[in-house]
C-alpha positions, 0 to 999 in steps of 0.5 A: 687853947688861948694865946697865953697857953699856947705860949707856955706850950710852945717856949716850955716845949721848945726850951726843953728840946734846946736844953735836951740838944745843948746838954747833949752837945756838952756831954759829947764834947765834955765826955767824948771817950765814953761817948766813942765807947757807946757809939763803937760797943753799944750802938755799932756806929763809928765814932767820927760823926760825934764831932759833927754831931755834937756842932749840929745839935748847938746849932739846931738848938740856936736856930730853933730858939733864935729862929733867924728865917722860917726856912732854916727853921724849918731845916733845923726842926726836919733835922731834929725830927729825923735825928730823933726817930733814927737815935730811937731806932738805933737804941731800940734796935741795939736792946739799949734802954736810952730810947726813952729820951729820944721818944720824949724829946721827939714829942716836945719837938712836935709840939714845939712846931706845931705851936711856934706859927701860933706864937713866933712872929716868923711864920713857916709856910709849912707848920699849920696856921692855928688861928688866934682863940676868939675873945 
């Protein structure tokens, strides 16, 4: 994969992940009562986690877009990874058809993480170091 293709793949995947997270946070905040009903009745979760999740979704999206430090970005990627795995499991376990966005975002998150070191100036020690394509 050329450097230009890697750059497009990274920014599209990262932008879509951030869009999903920012959109979900906006939905959690603007439609709190509806989300609380879904958490309580469909998923069986306590509603007090909605506000912290909304805040952390915003923080995570900002961190993977801005990437102020590699350590902070790695923590954000890890948190998002496990959040999406658990969201997928919660929706499947509850028999709710809302599992597909979690799965699609999880795939985009992995693509973003795998291509980040190739594109970003702030490199992670844990992401794969992909050499640049020969000219």
